[in-house]
N, C-alpha and C positions, 0 to 999 in steps of 0.2 A: 403409755405408762400409767396415766391417771385411771383410764378405764380398766386396765388390767389390775391395778391396786384396789379399785372399788369393787369390781365384780368377782374377783378371786381373792378377797381379803382374808377369808378364813384359812385357806390353804397357805397363803403367804404369811399370815400371822403365826401359824404353826411352825413353818420353816424358820421364821425369825426367832421364835422362842428357843428352838433347838440350837440355833447358831449362837445365841447369847449365852445359853447354858454351857455350850462347849468352849466358847471364847469369851471370858469375862470382860475383856477390854472393849467388846462391842456393846456393852450394856449402856454406855453413855450416849449412843446414837438414839434419837427419838424413834419410837416405833413407827409412826406414819411415814417418816422419811426412809427408814430402813426397809419398809415394805415396798415403797415406791422404787427403791434401787434394786430390789430383788425381782422385779417384773421381767426383765430380759432373760432371767435364768430359770424361769419356770415355764414348762411347755404349755400349760393351760392359759397363762397370761400372755405368753409370747404370740398367740394367735391374733391378738389385737394390734400387733405391729404390722400385720400383712396389709391391712386396708390403707394406711398412709403410704406404705412402701409401694403398693400397686398404683395408688394415685400419683405418686411422684414419678414413677417410671412412665406412666401414661402421659403425664405432663411433658416430660422430656421428648417422648416420641411425637406427640402432637406438635410441640414447638419445632422439632426437626422437620416434620412434614410441612409445616407452614413455611419454613425457610426454603425447603426444596421447591415448593410451588412458586415462591417469589423470585428466586434466583435461577429457576429452571435447571437445577442440578440433575445430573444423570441418575443418581441413586440416593437413597435415604441415608446411607452410611456417611457420606461427606457432611451433610448438614447435622447429623447426630454428633459427629466428632467436633464440629464447631461449637455446638451447645455445651458439650462436656468440657471443652477447652476453656470456654468463657466462664463456666460456673466453678470449675474445680482447679484450673490452672495447670493442667498437665496434658500430655498427648499433643503438644504443638507440632504441626507438620513443618517441613522445610521445603521452600521453593528454590530450586537451583536455576541459575541464569547462566547461559553460555557454556554448557558442557560441549566439548569438542565432538562427541559422538552423537549428540542430540541437537535439537533445535535450540533457539535462544531461550525458550521457557520449557522446562521439563514437563512431560505429560503426567507424571505421577505426583503432582503437587497438591493433592487434596483440594480443600476449599479455597486456598489462598488466591488463585487467579480470579475467581468469580466473586467471592465475598470480601476477601482481605484478611487482615490480622484478627486474632493473635497468631503469630507464627514466626518462623525464622526465614531470612532471605540470604541465600548463599550465592554470591556473585563471583564468577571466575574472572581471570584477567582479561583485559581488552573489552570490558563491558561496563556500562554505567546505567543506573536505574533511577528514575524519578518516581517517588511514591506520593500519593495524595490522600487527603481525607475528604469527606463529603463537602466541606466548606471550601477548601483550597489546597494547593500543593503544599506538602509538608516538609519534604526533604529530598536530597539527592545522594545516592550511595554509589560508591565505586567498589573496587575489589575487596572481598572480605565477607564476613558473616554478620548480619544485622538483624535486630529484632523488630518486627512489625507489631505495633500496638493495635488494639481493637479499632477497626474502621480504616486503618491504613491499607491502601491497595496499590499494586503496581500499575502505574499509569503509562509509562513509556520506557522501553528498553532500547538503548543506543549501542551499536557496535562501534568501538573506537578505532577499528582497523580501517584502512583505506578500502573503499567500496568500488566495485566495477559493475557496470550494467550495460545493456544493449537494447536499442530499439531497432528491431529487424526491418520494419517497414512502416511508413506513415505517408499520408497524403495531405496536401494543402493546395490552395488556389493561388495562381499568379495574379498579377494586376489586371490581366484581361479576363480572368475567370476560368483559366484552363487549369485542370487538375495536374499538379506536379507530384511525383512520387520520389521519396527519399528512402534509401535503403542503407543498412549496415551503419547505424549511428552508434559509436562506442564512446563511453565517457567514464571518468573516474571522479569520485567525490568523497568527502569525509565530514565528520562532525567538526565544526569550526574550532580551531585552536585559539586560545587567548590566555595570556598575551602571546604575540608572535615569538617563536623560538628560532634563534639563529643557530643552526646545527653546523658544527665544525668538527674536524677530526680530534681536536683537543678536548672538546666538551661532550662528545657523544656518550662516553661512559658515565658521565655525571648526571645525564638527563634521566628522568623517569621514563619507563617504557611507554606509558600512555599519558598524555597531557591533554585535557579538554576544558572547555569553558562551561561553567555552571549556567551562565546566562544563555549560552547556545542551546543547551538542553531544554531550558525553560521556553525559549523561542520556538523550538521544535514542537513542543507539546501544545503551545498556544496557537500555532499556525495551522493545525490540522482542521480539516473541514469534514462535515458529516455528509455521507452519501447513503444510498439505499442499502449498501453493504456494511455501513457503519463508519467509524472513523478511518480516514485514510492513513496509511502507514508512510514511513519516511521515504521508502523507495518510490512509491507512487507519486508523492509530492514532487520529488526531484525530476522524475520522468515528465510529469505534467508541465513543469516550468520549462524544460528543454523543448518539449513539443510546441508550446505556445510561442517561444522565442523564434524557432525555425519557421513556424507558420506566419508570424508577423514579417519576417525577413522575406519570405517568398511572395507575400502579398504586395510588398513594396517594389517588386521587380517584375519585368516582363519575361516572357518565355525566351526571347532571344538573349537577354542578359544572363539568364541562368544556364541555358543549354548551348548557346553559341555566342559567348561574350566577346567583346572586342579585345584586341591584343593587349591593351593597357588596363584590363580589368579582370580580377580573379574573384568570382563570387564566394568560393570556399574560404579564401583568406579573409575576405570581408566579413563573413559569418563568424569566423573564429575571433576576429577583433571584437565583434559584438559580445561574445561570451566572456571576453576579458575586460569588458567595459565596467565602469563604476556602477552603472544602473543594475546590471545583472548581478554583480557582487553584492549589492545592497539587497536585492530580492532574495538571494541565497542566505544572506546574513539573517534576514528576518525569519528564515526557516531553520536557523542554527546550522547551516551547512556552508561548505566552500567547494568550488569546482576545481579539481586538480588538472584535468586535461580532457579534451574532447576531439574526436574524429567524426566529421559530419557526414561521411558516406558519399553517395553519388545522387545527382539530380537526374530525373528521367520523366518522360511523359507517362501519365497513368493509363491512358487509353492507346491501344495499338494503332487505331485508325488515324489518330492525330499524329502519331510518330511517322507514319508512312507519308502523310501529306507534307509534313515539315521536311522530311528527307528529300522529297521531290522538289520542294521549293528551294532548299539550300544546295542542291546538286550543282556542281560547276557546269558551265556551258560546254557542250560537246562531249559530255561524259554520260553514258547511259546508266540507268538504275541497275542495281544487282539483279541477277536472275530470280532470286527468291522473292524480291518485291515486284518485279515486272510480271511474273507469272500470275500474281494475284489480280491483275487488271484484265478482266475478260472482255470479249468483243462487245457485249451489250453496253458496258460502261463507256467504251471508246466511241460507239455510235451515238450514244446519248450526249457525250461531250461535243461531238462534231455537230450534232443538231443544234445544240445551244449556241455554239460559235457561229453557225450559219444564220440563225435567227437574229443574233445580236448585230452581226455585220450587215445583214440585209436591212435592218431597221436604220442603221447609220446611213446606208446609201439612200434609202427612200426619204430620209429627212433632208437631204440636200435638194437643191433646185432641180426638179426633173425636166425643166424646159430646155436646158442646155444640151441634153443628150437623150436619145430615145430610151425610155425606161425599160422596154423589153430587151433591147440589146445589152443594157447595163446589167440586168438581172441574169441574162444568159451567160455573160462573161464572168459574172461573180460566181455563179453556180459551178462553172468550169474550174475556176481557181480554187474554190472550197473543196471540190471533189478531189482534185489533185493533191491538195495539202492533206486531206483526210487519209488518202492512200499512203502518202509518205509517213504519216504518224503511225498507221497500222503496221507498216513494214518495219519501222524503228522499234515498235513494241515487241514484234515477233523476234526481232534480232536480240 
């Protein structure tokens, strides 16, 4: 405006005089101020506005480009909208949490997931959200619409419904170092409720649909660990705790106790008692969770060759192995086993006093007995 009034003052003074002659009430306005106010309305002085306008637009674009590079945003539009919202206070986006047809966080939430506020947070029923600032956690929001101030960012989203999950297969080592495989582990859990609610038929209608502990959500956020993939989520944390508990239980038992326990011991019931113990409940409480139920699946040997050897060892006397297992034992293995037995028993014979009996006769009789026993073993295997 100043440069337009200075460089185009002759044309502006002429316009000002014409306006004052036409409208006498403008005569009291000082001429320099009147000329300055006329600059946006004259095309020759208006050209001086282009330079600061272009500089301001370039500053916005460069600032948006800087934010895009820092937060690794997919396009420039998101960061440009953030700059405009912070400067002018309009165009706030809305982040929707827990839409039934979408995931927990909607995909079209603009810059809010990466940068944070300003913006609106729309939380559906059965979800709770903890937001944080760069210094610390700031607030916990439940169902409804909430405004996120500048710097506030969604830190943790908790589903208040009862959760179910499955571990299809895992392996752990027994006390002897044998790999044990556990399959089909099913469990249910939820965000910890506090205080405990006693549900009865009389009070069901008076209870809120979702009740959760604020401290449980804080514990959930503070207990997360950082891996190569980033912060672990709630589901991964609970799975890891269950895996470690089962692994510790298997390490404290032998293969016989797990796969062929005595009549007075049930390893599955013992493992369930461990999950109901105070120590496990305390570990889950520190993660803001509580275990509802668990089915621990089945124990089995991880390697097939170990399983066959144990089946042969546990087979009752006078009962042959199944055909599917006996067919896998070929003649070379039977011969090698007979040789090993022959050498072992021969050494036992020679270690005795050879002076009491002729050694040659003893070896001959021993070979005869071993050969006949080997023939009987081969015949039983073929049967």
